[in-house]
N, C-alpha and C positions, 0 to 999 in steps of 0.2 A: 740936672747937675748942669754947670758952665765950665765951658773949657778952662779959666783957672780954676776951678773945682780939680776937674782929671787932672792937671796939669801936678798941683800941689798932690793930690795924695798918691797917684807914678811915683814919685819924684819922695814920696815917704819909704819906700819899699825901700830892701837893703840892693844898694851898689846900683838902683838904678840911675839913664843916661836917659836923656833927650838928644832928641838933633831929627834937624832937615834933608833927611841925605834924602829927597826923594823931590823937591818942593818944594815952595812957601808954604803952601798950606797944607801939608798931610806935618804933625809933629810926632816926632818916632821915640816912642821909650825903652829902650832896651834894659837886659840884665846881662850878664857876662857877653854880650855882643850881639842877642841874641831877643830881637825884637817878641814882647810883651801887649805892645798895648799901638794903634794908630790913633790920632788923634786929628780929625779932618780942621780942617780952620772956617771951613767957606761952609752957609747957609746949605741945608740943615747941621747943624752939628751931630756931631757921630764917633761913635770912635769903633776902631776892630781889634776883639776880644779874638785868641784863641779860647777851643770846645774840643770836651771831649766829643768827636761824631755823631752820637746818641744822641746824647745832651743837644748838639747845638740845632738838631733835628727839633726839636721837643721846645726849644725856645719858642723858635720861629713859630712853630704851630701857636705854641702857646701867647706870646705877645708881640701885636699887629707892628712895633717898631723893631723886630728885630728881623734882620733880613741875609742873606747866605754875607759873607763877606768877603766884599767891594775890590774887587781885585787883588784878592786873595783866595789862596785854596778853600773853595768853598765846602768843603767835608769838614774842615778841622778851624775856618772864622766866618765868625757874624759880625754884618757890622749892627751899632745897637743905637736906634735914632737918639739924642738925646734934648727933644723937642718933644715924643712922643707919650707922655706922660708915666712911663716905669718910674718908677721908686727909687731912691736916690742909692737905699741900701741895695738896689738888685745891683742894680752900675758895677757898686765897688766891689760885689762880692763877685762877676763876669770879670773884672780886672783883675782878680784877687787868684780869683780861679785859673785865670789864664798866666798871670805870673807863677802862679804854682804847677800846669806845667810845665813851660821850657824852662823851670831850677831845674824839675823832674829829667828832662834829657839832656842835660849836662854833665858831665865829667865827675865823680865822685870826692873830686878836693874837691870841686868847687861847690857843688850839693851840702854837702858839709859846713861849709865857708859862711853860705847863708842861709843855714839854717839860724 
């Protein structure tokens, strides 16, 4: 996937927003004010996605392009290199999983609205 494909995919998520809160090279996608994906625009292109701790380790062990989350809590976040040959469907699934994990921690009223 390229940066624009990631951007379009993340913005299709219900009530997702994009901003540059940290610097001009890191595009952050949020739902209800909570981050679910960070897109690093500097080469090598990568995304940070939230992940269940056990799954995070499993993905790192099975994919050379999945690393502990750069500048994130490494227990809950992975960095995925977009040029590492990981199939697009896998990256999209991990973005979906990250979005769902963030939604699951929101207050019930917000969760219901986002279903």
